[in-house]
PDB file of N, H, CA, C and O in Angstrom:
ATOM      1  N   MET A   1       1.009  -0.963  -0.066  1.00  0.00           N
ATOM      2  CA  MET A   1      -0.075   0.288  -0.056  1.00  0.00           C
ATOM      3  C   MET A   1       0.794   1.377   0.128  1.00  0.00           C
ATOM      4  O   MET A   1       1.571   1.500   1.075  1.00  0.00           O
ATOM      5  N   THR A   2       0.656   2.086  -0.713  1.00  0.00           N
ATOM      6  H   THR A   2       0.025   1.985  -1.482  1.00  0.00           H
ATOM      7  CA  THR A   2       1.205   3.498  -1.097  1.00  0.00           C
ATOM      8  C   THR A   2       0.682   4.706  -0.258  1.00  0.00           C
ATOM      9  O   THR A   2      -0.511   4.995  -0.166  1.00  0.00           O
ATOM     10  N   ALA A   3       1.728   5.395   0.360  1.00  0.00           N
ATOM     11  H   ALA A   3       2.697   5.160   0.286  1.00  0.00           H
ATOM     12  CA  ALA A   3       1.064   6.920   0.516  1.00  0.00           C
ATOM     13  C   ALA A   3      -0.602   7.448  -0.218  1.00  0.00           C
ATOM     14  O   ALA A   3      -1.717   7.746   0.212  1.00  0.00           O
ATOM     15  N   GLN A   4       0.050   7.335  -1.474  1.00  0.00           N
ATOM     16  H   GLN A   4       0.955   7.093  -1.823  1.00  0.00           H
ATOM     17  CA  GLN A   4      -1.451   7.868  -2.297  1.00  0.00           C
ATOM     18  C   GLN A   4      -2.678   6.922  -1.999  1.00  0.00           C
ATOM     19  O   GLN A   4      -3.864   7.242  -1.928  1.00  0.00           O
ATOM     20  N   GLU A   5      -2.166   5.812  -1.860  1.00  0.00           N
ATOM     21  H   GLU A   5      -1.203   5.552  -1.917  1.00  0.00           H
ATOM     22  CA  GLU A   5      -3.519   4.995  -1.730  1.00  0.00           C
ATOM     23  C   GLU A   5      -4.441   5.374  -0.398  1.00  0.00           C
ATOM     24  O   GLU A   5      -5.668   5.449  -0.341  1.00  0.00           O
ATOM     25  N   ILE A   6      -3.398   5.603   0.723  1.00  0.00           N
ATOM     26  H   ILE A   6      -2.401   5.542   0.677  1.00  0.00           H
ATOM     27  CA  ILE A   6      -4.185   6.418   1.965  1.00  0.00           C
ATOM     28  C   ILE A   6      -4.675   7.426   1.770  1.00  0.00           C
ATOM     29  O   ILE A   6      -5.821   7.730   2.103  1.00  0.00           O
ATOM     30  N   LYS A   7      -3.972   8.043   1.255  1.00  0.00           N
ATOM     31  H   LYS A   7      -3.041   7.796   0.983  1.00  0.00           H
ATOM     32  CA  LYS A   7      -4.723   9.730   0.924  1.00  0.00           C
ATOM     33  C   LYS A   7      -6.096   9.372   0.029  1.00  0.00           C
ATOM     34  O   LYS A   7      -7.074  10.093   0.232  1.00  0.00           O
ATOM     35  N   ASP A   8      -6.181   8.578  -0.692  1.00  0.00           N
ATOM     36  H   ASP A   8      -5.388   7.992  -0.857  1.00  0.00           H
ATOM     37  CA  ASP A   8      -7.378   8.640  -1.873  1.00  0.00           C
ATOM     38  C   ASP A   8      -8.165   7.647  -0.959  1.00  0.00           C
ATOM     39  O   ASP A   8      -9.325   8.053  -0.884  1.00  0.00           O
ATOM     40  N   PHE A   9      -7.956   6.314  -0.117  1.00  0.00           N
ATOM     41  H   PHE A   9      -7.014   5.984  -0.178  1.00  0.00           H
ATOM     42  CA  PHE A   9      -8.688   6.097   0.649  1.00  0.00           C
ATOM     43  C   PHE A   9      -9.528   6.913   1.771  1.00  0.00           C
ATOM     44  O   PHE A   9     -10.697   6.628   2.030  1.00  0.00           O
ATOM     45  N   CYS A  10      -8.762   8.032   2.455  1.00  0.00           N
ATOM     46  H   CYS A  10      -7.812   8.263   2.244  1.00  0.00           H
ATOM     47  CA  CYS A  10      -9.476   8.771   3.178  1.00  0.00           C
ATOM     48  C   CYS A  10     -10.401   9.942   2.602  1.00  0.00           C
ATOM     49  O   CYS A  10     -11.331  10.499   3.186  1.00  0.00           O
ATOM     50  N   LYS A  11      -9.940  10.168   1.372  1.00  0.00           N
ATOM     51  H   LYS A  11      -9.185   9.716   0.897  1.00  0.00           H
ATOM     52  CA  LYS A  11     -10.719  10.963   0.575  1.00  0.00           C
ATOM     53  C   LYS A  11     -11.889  10.326   0.587  1.00  0.00           C
ATOM     54  O   LYS A  11     -12.704  10.348   1.509  1.00  0.00           O
ATOM     55  N   GLU A  12     -11.993   9.691  -0.545  1.00  0.00           N
ATOM     56  H   GLU A  12     -11.331   9.673  -1.294  1.00  0.00           H
ATOM     57  CA  GLU A  12     -13.312   8.560  -0.393  1.00  0.00           C
ATOM     58  C   GLU A  12     -14.234   8.213   0.593  1.00  0.00           C
ATOM     59  O   GLU A  12     -15.437   7.964   0.507  1.00  0.00           O
ATOM     60  N   GLN A  13     -13.311   8.244   1.751  1.00  0.00           N
ATOM     61  H   GLN A  13     -12.334   8.446   1.822  1.00  0.00           H
ATOM     62  CA  GLN A  13     -14.100   7.967   2.687  1.00  0.00           C
ATOM     63  C   GLN A  13     -14.652   9.209   4.192  1.00  0.00           C
ATOM     64  O   GLN A  13     -15.264   9.133   5.257  1.00  0.00           O
ATOM     65  N   GLY A  14     -13.981  10.194   3.398  1.00  0.00           N
ATOM     66  H   GLY A  14     -13.483  10.255   2.533  1.00  0.00           H
ATOM     67  CA  GLY A  14     -14.618  11.312   4.274  1.00  0.00           C
ATOM     68  C   GLY A  14     -13.765  11.317   5.873  1.00  0.00           C
ATOM     69  O   GLY A  14     -14.029  11.853   6.949  1.00  0.00           O
ATOM     70  N   LEU A  15     -12.863  10.611   5.491  1.00  0.00           N
ATOM     71  H   LEU A  15     -12.649  10.175   4.617  1.00  0.00           H
ATOM     72  CA  LEU A  15     -11.859  10.480   6.813  1.00  0.00           C
ATOM     73  C   LEU A  15     -10.623  11.370   7.091  1.00  0.00           C
ATOM     74  O   LEU A  15      -9.993  11.694   6.085  1.00  0.00           O
ATOM     75  N   THR A  16     -10.148  11.839   8.329  1.00  0.00           N
ATOM     76  H   THR A  16     -10.660  11.575   9.147  1.00  0.00           H
ATOM     77  CA  THR A  16      -8.914  12.669   8.427  1.00  0.00           C
ATOM     78  C   THR A  16      -8.314  11.606   8.895  1.00  0.00           C
ATOM     79  O   THR A  16      -8.803  10.513   9.179  1.00  0.00           O
ATOM     80  N   TYR A  17      -7.011  12.048   8.977  1.00  0.00           N
ATOM     81  H   TYR A  17      -6.614  12.937   8.746  1.00  0.00           H
ATOM     82  CA  TYR A  17      -6.077  11.135   9.569  1.00  0.00           C
ATOM     83  C   TYR A  17      -6.289  10.497  10.791  1.00  0.00           C
ATOM     84  O   TYR A  17      -6.385   9.285  10.982  1.00  0.00           O
ATOM     85  N   LYS A  18      -6.348  11.316  11.523  1.00  0.00           N
ATOM     86  H   LYS A  18      -6.269  12.300  11.367  1.00  0.00           H
ATOM     87  CA  LYS A  18      -7.149  11.180  12.858  1.00  0.00           C
ATOM     88  C   LYS A  18      -7.914  10.104  12.704  1.00  0.00           C
ATOM     89  O   LYS A  18      -7.511   8.965  12.944  1.00  0.00           O
ATOM     90  N   ASP A  19      -8.913  10.345  12.349  1.00  0.00           N
ATOM     91  H   ASP A  19      -9.240  11.270  12.154  1.00  0.00           H
ATOM     92  CA  ASP A  19     -10.121   9.080  12.220  1.00  0.00           C
ATOM     93  C   ASP A  19      -9.799   7.886  11.941  1.00  0.00           C
ATOM     94  O   ASP A  19     -10.112   6.863  12.549  1.00  0.00           O
ATOM     95  N   LEU A  20      -8.783   8.074  10.445  1.00  0.00           N
ATOM     96  H   LEU A  20      -8.529   8.906   9.950  1.00  0.00           H
ATOM     97  CA  LEU A  20      -8.377   6.649  10.226  1.00  0.00           C
ATOM     98  C   LEU A  20      -7.390   6.200  11.407  1.00  0.00           C
ATOM     99  O   LEU A  20      -7.622   5.043  11.758  1.00  0.00           O
ATOM    100  N   ALA A  21      -6.615   6.661  11.930  1.00  0.00           N
ATOM    101  H   ALA A  21      -6.427   7.601  11.645  1.00  0.00           H
ATOM    102  CA  ALA A  21      -5.852   6.310  13.229  1.00  0.00           C
ATOM    103  C   ALA A  21      -6.404   5.641  14.296  1.00  0.00           C
ATOM    104  O   ALA A  21      -5.946   4.715  14.966  1.00  0.00           O
ATOM    105  N   GLU A  22      -8.051   6.571  14.407  1.00  0.00           N
ATOM    106  H   GLU A  22      -8.424   7.323  13.863  1.00  0.00           H
ATOM    107  CA  GLU A  22      -8.303   5.897  15.371  1.00  0.00           C
ATOM    108  C   GLU A  22      -9.046   4.233  15.250  1.00  0.00           C
ATOM    109  O   GLU A  22      -9.094   3.341  16.096  1.00  0.00           O
ATOM    110  N   LEU A  23      -9.476   4.272  14.096  1.00  0.00           N
ATOM    111  H   LEU A  23      -9.437   4.997  13.409  1.00  0.00           H
ATOM    112  CA  LEU A  23     -10.156   3.300  13.495  1.00  0.00           C
ATOM    113  C   LEU A  23      -9.221   2.151  13.638  1.00  0.00           C
ATOM    114  O   LEU A  23      -9.588   1.075  14.111  1.00  0.00           O
ATOM    115  N   ILE A  24      -8.099   2.369  13.257  1.00  0.00           N
ATOM    116  H   ILE A  24      -7.800   3.243  12.873  1.00  0.00           H
ATOM    117  CA  ILE A  24      -7.239   1.164  13.553  1.00  0.00           C
ATOM    118  C   ILE A  24      -6.151   0.928  14.049  1.00  0.00           C
ATOM    119  O   ILE A  24      -5.224   0.169  13.767  1.00  0.00           O
ATOM    120  N   GLY A  25      -6.436   1.974  15.165  1.00  0.00           N
ATOM    121  H   GLY A  25      -7.189   2.590  15.395  1.00  0.00           H
ATOM    122  CA  GLY A  25      -5.668   1.412  16.691  1.00  0.00           C
ATOM    123  C   GLY A  25      -3.950   2.078  16.439  1.00  0.00           C
ATOM    124  O   GLY A  25      -3.004   1.333  16.697  1.00  0.00           O
ATOM    125  N   MET A  26      -3.672   3.635  15.882  1.00  0.00           N
ATOM    126  H   MET A  26      -4.440   4.240  15.672  1.00  0.00           H
ATOM    127  CA  MET A  26      -2.889   4.065  16.082  1.00  0.00           C
ATOM    128  C   MET A  26      -2.773   5.437  16.108  1.00  0.00           C
ATOM    129  O   MET A  26      -3.788   6.096  15.881  1.00  0.00           O
ATOM    130  N   THR A  27      -1.810   5.952  16.325  1.00  0.00           N
ATOM    131  H   THR A  27      -0.986   5.417  16.510  1.00  0.00           H
ATOM    132  CA  THR A  27      -1.953   7.647  16.227  1.00  0.00           C
ATOM    133  C   THR A  27      -2.086   8.240  15.091  1.00  0.00           C
ATOM    134  O   THR A  27      -1.917   7.663  14.017  1.00  0.00           O
ATOM    135  N   GLU A  28      -2.484   9.760  15.242  1.00  0.00           N
ATOM    136  H   GLU A  28      -2.622  10.230  16.114  1.00  0.00           H
ATOM    137  CA  GLU A  28      -2.516  10.670  14.057  1.00  0.00           C
ATOM    138  C   GLU A  28      -1.031  10.739  13.492  1.00  0.00           C
ATOM    139  O   GLU A  28      -0.776  10.547  12.303  1.00  0.00           O
ATOM    140  N   GLY A  29      -0.054  11.037  14.479  1.00  0.00           N
ATOM    141  H   GLY A  29      -0.260  11.192  15.445  1.00  0.00           H
ATOM    142  CA  GLY A  29       1.349  11.473  14.004  1.00  0.00           C
ATOM    143  C   GLY A  29       2.043  10.223  13.455  1.00  0.00           C
ATOM    144  O   GLY A  29       3.079  10.347  12.802  1.00  0.00           O
ATOM    145  N   GLY A  30       1.438   8.872  13.729  1.00  0.00           N
ATOM    146  H   GLY A  30       0.596   8.771  14.259  1.00  0.00           H
ATOM    147  CA  GLY A  30       1.668   7.735  13.354  1.00  0.00           C
ATOM    148  C   GLY A  30       1.265   7.795  11.685  1.00  0.00           C
ATOM    149  O   GLY A  30       2.193   7.939  10.889  1.00  0.00           O
ATOM    150  N   ILE A  31       0.391   7.724  11.369  1.00  0.00           N
ATOM    151  H   ILE A  31      -0.363   7.607  12.016  1.00  0.00           H
ATOM    152  CA  ILE A  31      -0.421   8.068  10.137  1.00  0.00           C
ATOM    153  C   ILE A  31       0.646   8.813   9.263  1.00  0.00           C
ATOM    154  O   ILE A  31       1.325   8.587   8.261  1.00  0.00           O
ATOM    155  N   GLN A  32       0.441   9.798  10.144  1.00  0.00           N
ATOM    156  H   GLN A  32      -0.110   9.982  10.958  1.00  0.00           H
ATOM    157  CA  GLN A  32       0.902  11.148   8.677  1.00  0.00           C
ATOM    158  C   GLN A  32       2.752  10.907   8.634  1.00  0.00           C
ATOM    159  O   GLN A  32       3.432  11.301   7.686  1.00  0.00           O
ATOM    160  N   ASN A  33       3.122  10.451   9.416  1.00  0.00           N
ATOM    161  H   ASN A  33       2.570  10.131  10.186  1.00  0.00           H
ATOM    162  CA  ASN A  33       4.617  10.130   9.476  1.00  0.00           C
ATOM    163  C   ASN A  33       4.649   9.071   8.169  1.00  0.00           C
ATOM    164  O   ASN A  33       5.205   9.359   7.109  1.00  0.00           O
ATOM    165  N   ALA A  34       4.058   7.978   8.387  1.00  0.00           N
ATOM    166  H   ALA A  34       3.607   7.743   9.248  1.00  0.00           H
ATOM    167  CA  ALA A  34       3.958   7.255   7.359  1.00  0.00           C
ATOM    168  C   ALA A  34       3.648   7.374   6.127  1.00  0.00           C
ATOM    169  O   ALA A  34       4.026   6.716   5.159  1.00  0.00           O
ATOM    170  N   VAL A  35       2.784   8.435   6.213  1.00  0.00           N
ATOM    171  H   VAL A  35       2.477   8.970   7.000  1.00  0.00           H
ATOM    172  CA  VAL A  35       2.254   8.777   4.731  1.00  0.00           C
ATOM    173  C   VAL A  35       3.392   9.743   3.950  1.00  0.00           C
ATOM    174  O   VAL A  35       3.850   9.622   2.814  1.00  0.00           O
ATOM    175  N   LYS A  36       3.653  10.672   4.909  1.00  0.00           N
ATOM    176  H   LYS A  36       3.281  10.770   5.832  1.00  0.00           H
ATOM    177  CA  LYS A  36       4.830  11.656   4.524  1.00  0.00           C
ATOM    178  C   LYS A  36       6.038  11.103   4.024  1.00  0.00           C
ATOM    179  O   LYS A  36       6.721  11.556   3.105  1.00  0.00           O
ATOM    180  N   LYS A  37       6.283   9.895   4.829  1.00  0.00           N
ATOM    181  H   LYS A  37       5.729   9.527   5.575  1.00  0.00           H
ATOM    182  CA  LYS A  37       7.808   8.855   4.425  1.00  0.00           C
ATOM    183  C   LYS A  37       7.327   7.804   3.138  1.00  0.00           C
ATOM    184  O   LYS A  37       8.068   7.050   2.507  1.00  0.00           O
ATOM    185  N   ASP A  38       5.940   7.993   2.972  1.00  0.00           N
ATOM    186  H   ASP A  38       5.339   8.606   3.485  1.00  0.00           H
ATOM    187  CA  ASP A  38       5.822   6.633   1.678  1.00  0.00           C
ATOM    188  C   ASP A  38       6.155   5.471   2.304  1.00  0.00           C
ATOM    189  O   ASP A  38       6.565   4.626   1.508  1.00  0.00           O
ATOM    190  N   ASN A  39       6.117   4.973   3.934  1.00  0.00           N
ATOM    191  H   ASN A  39       5.785   5.660   4.580  1.00  0.00           H
ATOM    192  CA  ASN A  39       6.878   4.158   4.130  1.00  0.00           C
ATOM    193  C   ASN A  39       5.910   3.395   5.347  1.00  0.00           C
ATOM    194  O   ASN A  39       6.059   3.403   6.569  1.00  0.00           O
ATOM    195  N   ILE A  40       4.879   2.746   4.507  1.00  0.00           N
ATOM    196  H   ILE A  40       4.759   2.739   3.514  1.00  0.00           H
ATOM    197  CA  ILE A  40       3.545   2.143   4.903  1.00  0.00           C
ATOM    198  C   ILE A  40       3.851   0.756   5.695  1.00  0.00           C
ATOM    199  O   ILE A  40       4.484   0.039   4.920  1.00  0.00           O
ATOM    200  N   SER A  41       3.726   0.357   6.453  1.00  0.00           N
ATOM    201  H   SER A  41       3.211   0.939   7.082  1.00  0.00           H
ATOM    202  CA  SER A  41       3.958  -0.770   7.647  1.00  0.00           C
ATOM    203  C   SER A  41       2.915  -1.978   6.676  1.00  0.00           C
ATOM    204  O   SER A  41       1.805  -1.870   6.156  1.00  0.00           O
ATOM    205  N   GLU A  42       3.810  -2.990   6.754  1.00  0.00           N
ATOM    206  H   GLU A  42       4.712  -3.078   7.176  1.00  0.00           H
ATOM    207  CA  GLU A  42       2.571  -4.160   6.572  1.00  0.00           C
ATOM    208  C   GLU A  42       1.652  -4.175   7.343  1.00  0.00           C
ATOM    209  O   GLU A  42       0.560  -4.503   6.879  1.00  0.00           O
ATOM    210  N   GLN A  43       1.736  -3.868   8.634  1.00  0.00           N
ATOM    211  H   GLN A  43       2.623  -3.602   9.010  1.00  0.00           H
ATOM    212  CA  GLN A  43       0.899  -4.175   9.472  1.00  0.00           C
ATOM    213  C   GLN A  43      -0.422  -3.319   9.443  1.00  0.00           C
ATOM    214  O   GLN A  43      -1.527  -3.859   9.500  1.00  0.00           O
ATOM    215  N   THR A  44      -0.243  -1.891   9.347  1.00  0.00           N
ATOM    216  H   THR A  44       0.655  -1.453   9.301  1.00  0.00           H
ATOM    217  CA  THR A  44      -0.772  -0.805   8.869  1.00  0.00           C
ATOM    218  C   THR A  44      -1.650  -0.699   7.220  1.00  0.00           C
ATOM    219  O   THR A  44      -2.652  -0.061   6.898  1.00  0.00           O
ATOM    220  N   ALA A  45      -0.946  -1.429   6.599  1.00  0.00           N
ATOM    221  H   ALA A  45      -0.132  -1.947   6.861  1.00  0.00           H
ATOM    222  CA  ALA A  45      -1.674  -1.848   5.412  1.00  0.00           C
ATOM    223  C   ALA A  45      -2.622  -2.689   5.440  1.00  0.00           C
ATOM    224  O   ALA A  45      -3.684  -2.401   4.887  1.00  0.00           O
ATOM    225  N   LYS A  46      -2.448  -3.946   6.106  1.00  0.00           N
ATOM    226  H   LYS A  46      -1.585  -4.179   6.555  1.00  0.00           H
ATOM    227  CA  LYS A  46      -3.302  -5.047   6.678  1.00  0.00           C
ATOM    228  C   LYS A  46      -4.516  -4.153   7.305  1.00  0.00           C
ATOM    229  O   LYS A  46      -5.654  -4.272   6.852  1.00  0.00           O
ATOM    230  N   ALA A  47      -4.201  -3.210   8.420  1.00  0.00           N
ATOM    231  H   ALA A  47      -3.276  -3.114   8.788  1.00  0.00           H
ATOM    232  CA  ALA A  47      -5.266  -2.878   9.081  1.00  0.00           C
ATOM    233  C   ALA A  47      -6.335  -2.292   8.282  1.00  0.00           C
ATOM    234  O   ALA A  47      -7.515  -2.627   8.382  1.00  0.00           O
ATOM    235  N   ILE A  48      -5.716  -1.080   7.194  1.00  0.00           N
ATOM    236  H   ILE A  48      -4.757  -0.808   7.113  1.00  0.00           H
ATOM    237  CA  ILE A  48      -6.590  -0.658   6.141  1.00  0.00           C
ATOM    238  C   ILE A  48      -7.543  -1.577   5.738  1.00  0.00           C
ATOM    239  O   ILE A  48      -8.772  -1.594   5.806  1.00  0.00           O
ATOM    240  N   GLU A  49      -6.308  -2.703   5.095  1.00  0.00           N
ATOM    241  H   GLU A  49      -5.309  -2.690   5.040  1.00  0.00           H
ATOM    242  CA  GLU A  49      -7.489  -3.481   4.198  1.00  0.00           C
ATOM    243  C   GLU A  49      -8.446  -4.015   5.022  1.00  0.00           C
ATOM    244  O   GLU A  49      -9.514  -3.960   4.412  1.00  0.00           O
ATOM    245  N   LEU A  50      -8.594  -4.509   6.116  1.00  0.00           N
ATOM    246  H   LEU A  50      -7.726  -4.553   6.612  1.00  0.00           H
ATOM    247  CA  LEU A  50      -9.306  -4.737   6.989  1.00  0.00           C
ATOM    248  C   LEU A  50     -10.563  -4.058   7.354  1.00  0.00           C
ATOM    249  O   LEU A  50     -11.630  -4.619   7.600  1.00  0.00           O
ATOM    250  N   LEU A  51     -10.360  -2.972   7.361  1.00  0.00           N
ATOM    251  H   LEU A  51      -9.492  -2.516   7.161  1.00  0.00           H
ATOM    252  CA  LEU A  51     -11.125  -1.354   7.490  1.00  0.00           C
ATOM    253  C   LEU A  51     -12.254  -1.457   6.338  1.00  0.00           C
ATOM    254  O   LEU A  51     -13.468  -1.540   6.528  1.00  0.00           O
ATOM    255  N   LYS A  52     -11.445  -1.429   4.859  1.00  0.00           N
ATOM    256  H   LYS A  52     -10.459  -1.362   4.704  1.00  0.00           H
ATOM    257  CA  LYS A  52     -11.884  -1.720   3.780  1.00  0.00           C
ATOM    258  C   LYS A  52     -12.974  -2.938   3.870  1.00  0.00           C
ATOM    259  O   LYS A  52     -14.130  -2.797   3.469  1.00  0.00           O
ATOM    260  N   GLU A  53     -12.679  -3.652   4.207  1.00  0.00           N
ATOM    261  H   GLU A  53     -11.740  -3.766   4.532  1.00  0.00           H
ATOM    262  CA  GLU A  53     -13.271  -5.010   4.084  1.00  0.00           C
ATOM    263  C   GLU A  53     -14.401  -5.061   4.891  1.00  0.00           C
ATOM    264  O   GLU A  53     -15.447  -5.627   4.573  1.00  0.00           O
ATOM    265  N   ILE A  54     -14.138  -4.300   6.239  1.00  0.00           N
ATOM    266  H   ILE A  54     -13.289  -3.840   6.497  1.00  0.00           H
ATOM    267  CA  ILE A  54     -15.415  -4.259   7.337  1.00  0.00           C
ATOM    268  C   ILE A  54     -16.512  -3.109   6.559  1.00  0.00           C
ATOM    269  O   ILE A  54     -17.740  -3.205   6.548  1.00  0.00           O
ATOM    270  N   GLN A  55     -16.027  -2.471   6.191  1.00  0.00           N
ATOM    271  H   GLN A  55     -15.030  -2.394   6.200  1.00  0.00           H
ATOM    272  CA  GLN A  55     -16.885  -0.971   5.556  1.00  0.00           C
ATOM    273  C   GLN A  55     -17.656  -1.827   4.217  1.00  0.00           C
ATOM    274  O   GLN A  55     -18.668  -1.227   3.854  1.00  0.00           O
ATOM    275  N   ALA A  56     -17.460  -2.717   3.661  1.00  0.00           N
ATOM    276  H   ALA A  56     -16.638  -3.204   3.956  1.00  0.00           H
ATOM    277  CA  ALA A  56     -17.838  -3.140   2.278  1.00  0.00           C
ATOM    278  C   ALA A  56     -19.238  -4.190   3.036  1.00  0.00           C
ATOM    279  O   ALA A  56     -20.434  -4.022   2.797  1.00  0.00           O
ATOM    280  N   LEU A  57     -18.806  -4.962   3.713  1.00  0.00           N
ATOM    281  H   LEU A  57     -17.835  -5.099   3.907  1.00  0.00           H
ATOM    282  CA  LEU A  57     -19.549  -5.811   4.780  1.00  0.00           C
ATOM    283  C   LEU A  57     -20.520  -5.321   5.225  1.00  0.00           C
ATOM    284  O   LEU A  57     -21.622  -5.871   5.235  1.00  0.00           O
ATOM    285  N   LYS A  58     -20.245  -4.091   5.711  1.00  0.00           N
ATOM    286  H   LYS A  58     -19.350  -3.644   5.702  1.00  0.00           H
ATOM    287  CA  LYS A  58     -21.539  -2.971   6.380  1.00  0.00           C
ATOM    288  C   LYS A  58     -22.900  -2.612   5.427  1.00  0.00           C
ATOM    289  O   LYS A  58     -24.111  -2.650   5.645  1.00  0.00           O
ATOM    290  N   GLU A  59     -22.074  -2.250   4.271  1.00  0.00           N
ATOM    291  H   GLU A  59     -21.090  -2.220   4.094  1.00  0.00           H
ATOM    292  CA  GLU A  59     -22.673  -1.427   3.244  1.00  0.00           C
ATOM    293  C   GLU A  59     -23.439  -2.884   2.603  1.00  0.00           C
ATOM    294  O   GLU A  59     -24.557  -2.598   2.175  1.00  0.00           O
ATOM    295  N   GLN A  60     -23.128  -4.240   2.454  1.00  0.00           N
ATOM    296  H   GLN A  60     -22.220  -4.472   2.802  1.00  0.00           H
ATOM    297  CA  GLN A  60     -23.792  -5.457   2.400  1.00  0.00           C
ATOM    298  C   GLN A  60     -24.656  -5.814   3.027  1.00  0.00           C
ATOM    299  O   GLN A  60     -25.455  -6.593   2.508  1.00  0.00           O
ATOM    300  N   LEU A  61     -24.803  -5.475   4.108  1.00  0.00           N
ATOM    301  H   LEU A  61     -24.154  -4.841   4.530  1.00  0.00           H
ATOM    302  CA  LEU A  61     -25.722  -6.012   5.655  1.00  0.00           C
ATOM    303  C   LEU A  61     -26.870  -4.919   5.409  1.00  0.00           C
ATOM    304  O   LEU A  61     -28.050  -5.262   5.489  1.00  0.00           O
ATOM    305  N   LYS A  62     -26.513  -3.616   5.113  1.00  0.00           N
ATOM    306  H   LYS A  62     -25.555  -3.338   5.049  1.00  0.00           H
ATOM    307  CA  LYS A  62     -27.300  -2.715   5.017  1.00  0.00           C
ATOM    308  C   LYS A  62     -28.516  -3.058   3.746  1.00  0.00           C
ATOM    309  O   LYS A  62     -29.726  -2.845   3.835  1.00  0.00           O
ATOM    310  N   ASP A  63     -27.692  -3.708   2.453  1.00  0.00           N
ATOM    311  H   ASP A  63     -26.710  -3.881   2.381  1.00  0.00           H
ATOM    312  CA  ASP A  63     -28.646  -4.374   1.659  1.00  0.00           C
ATOM    313  C   ASP A  63     -29.354  -5.094   2.132  1.00  0.00           C
ATOM    314  O   ASP A  63     -30.568  -4.920   2.029  1.00  0.00           O
ATOM    315  N   TYR A  64     -28.930  -5.937   2.675  1.00  0.00           N
ATOM    316  H   TYR A  64     -27.944  -6.078   2.759  1.00  0.00           H
ATOM    317  CA  TYR A  64     -29.926  -7.356   3.231  1.00  0.00           C
ATOM    318  C   TYR A  64     -31.230  -6.972   3.901  1.00  0.00           C
ATOM    319  O   TYR A  64     -32.368  -7.372   3.654  1.00  0.00           O
ATOM    320  N   GLU A  65     -30.785  -6.066   4.843  1.00  0.00           N
ATOM    321  H   GLU A  65     -29.861  -5.740   5.044  1.00  0.00           H
ATOM    322  CA  GLU A  65     -31.767  -5.362   5.696  1.00  0.00           C
ATOM    323  C   GLU A  65     -32.549  -4.655   5.023  1.00  0.00           C
ATOM    324  O   GLU A  65     -33.709  -4.775   5.418  1.00  0.00           O
ATOM    325  N   ASN A  66     -32.409  -3.888   4.077  1.00  0.00           N
ATOM    326  H   ASN A  66     -31.467  -3.790   3.755  1.00  0.00           H
ATOM    327  CA  ASN A  66     -33.570  -2.964   3.148  1.00  0.00           C
ATOM    328  C   ASN A  66     -34.411  -4.620   2.527  1.00  0.00           C
ATOM    329  O   ASN A  66     -35.604  -4.849   2.729  1.00  0.00           O
ATOM    330  N   LEU A  67     -33.653  -5.399   1.928  1.00  0.00           N
ATOM    331  H   LEU A  67     -32.684  -5.213   1.765  1.00  0.00           H
ATOM    332  CA  LEU A  67     -34.486  -6.455   1.209  1.00  0.00           C
ATOM    333  C   LEU A  67     -35.274  -7.317   2.209  1.00  0.00           C
ATOM    334  O   LEU A  67     -36.427  -7.607   1.891  1.00  0.00           O
ATOM    335  N   LYS A  68     -34.838  -7.713   3.257  1.00  0.00           N
ATOM    336  H   LYS A  68     -33.901  -7.477   3.515  1.00  0.00           H
ATOM    337  CA  LYS A  68     -35.384  -8.077   4.113  1.00  0.00           C
ATOM    338  C   LYS A  68     -37.054  -6.976   5.133  1.00  0.00           C
ATOM    339  O   LYS A  68     -37.933  -7.439   5.860  1.00  0.00           O
ATOM    340  N   GLN A  69     -36.879  -5.936   4.816  1.00  0.00           N
ATOM    341  H   GLN A  69     -36.165  -5.559   4.226  1.00  0.00           H
ATOM    342  CA  GLN A  69     -37.907  -5.141   5.102  1.00  0.00           C
ATOM    343  C   GLN A  69     -39.025  -5.118   3.904  1.00  0.00           C
ATOM    344  O   GLN A  69     -40.246  -4.997   3.997  1.00  0.00           O
ATOM    345  N   ILE A  70     -38.212  -5.272   2.774  1.00  0.00           N
ATOM    346  H   ILE A  70     -37.220  -5.370   2.699  1.00  0.00           H
ATOM    347  CA  ILE A  70     -39.283  -5.060   1.478  1.00  0.00           C
ATOM    348  C   ILE A  70     -40.109  -6.519   1.221  1.00  0.00           C
ATOM    349  O   ILE A  70     -41.294  -6.586   0.897  1.00  0.00           O
ATOM    350  N   LEU A  71     -39.442  -7.369   1.385  1.00  0.00           N
ATOM    351  H   LEU A  71     -38.479  -7.315   1.648  1.00  0.00           H
ATOM    352  CA  LEU A  71     -40.081  -8.836   1.490  1.00  0.00           C
ATOM    353  C   LEU A  71     -41.115  -8.823   2.939  1.00  0.00           C
ATOM    354  O   LEU A  71     -42.269  -9.247   3.005  1.00  0.00           O
ATOM    355  N   LYS A  72     -40.536  -8.381   3.716  1.00  0.00           N
ATOM    356  H   LYS A  72     -39.599  -8.037   3.662  1.00  0.00           H
ATOM    357  CA  LYS A  72     -41.584  -8.319   5.006  1.00  0.00           C
ATOM    358  C   LYS A  72     -43.172  -7.623   4.202  1.00  0.00           C
ATOM    359  O   LYS A  72     -44.246  -8.206   4.058  1.00  0.00           O
ATOM    360  N   LYS A  73     -42.838  -6.381   3.844  1.00  0.00           N
ATOM    361  H   LYS A  73     -41.965  -5.908   3.961  1.00  0.00           H
ATOM    362  CA  LYS A  73     -44.033  -5.815   3.553  1.00  0.00           C
ATOM    363  C   LYS A  73     -44.771  -6.482   2.357  1.00  0.00           C
ATOM    364  O   LYS A  73     -45.992  -6.467   2.196  1.00  0.00           O
ATOM    365  N   ALA A  74     -43.823  -7.090   1.515  1.00  0.00           N
ATOM    366  H   ALA A  74     -42.832  -7.102   1.646  1.00  0.00           H
ATOM    367  CA  ALA A  74     -44.849  -7.828   0.249  1.00  0.00           C
ATOM    368  C   ALA A  74     -45.325  -8.773   0.998  1.00  0.00           C
ATOM    369  O   ALA A  74     -46.551  -8.718   0.901  1.00  0.00           O
ATOM    370  N   LEU A  75     -44.918  -9.855   1.895  1.00  0.00           N
ATOM    371  H   LEU A  75     -43.922  -9.899   1.973  1.00  0.00           H
ATOM    372  CA  LEU A  75     -45.773 -10.774   2.544  1.00  0.00           C
ATOM    373  C   LEU A  75     -46.703 -10.483   3.168  1.00  0.00           C
ATOM    374  O   LEU A  75     -47.440 -11.414   3.493  1.00  0.00           O
ATOM    375  N   LEU A  76     -47.101  -8.982   3.635  1.00  0.00           N
ATOM    376  H   LEU A  76     -46.502  -8.225   3.371  1.00  0.00           H
ATOM    377  CA  LEU A  76     -48.146  -8.933   4.797  1.00  0.00           C
ATOM    378  C   LEU A  76     -49.310  -8.900   3.696  1.00  0.00           C
ATOM    379  O   LEU A  76     -50.489  -8.853   4.046  1.00  0.00           O
TER     380      LEU A  76
END
């Protein structure tokens, strides 16, 4: 993972480095330094990938919940 990928991810998600740091258990300074030096540790990259996966799964869950509500209404 590159610094640019982290920047793009934060922009897409509307996250600050502080927000991202809190979500993956780092400090804001740690994220800033990693991005500034373009030296993203494997652990940080994996944490961000897991965060992306969690967010995708939450979106899928919302879709299933919406479908569930539609089916309930249709069966009543």
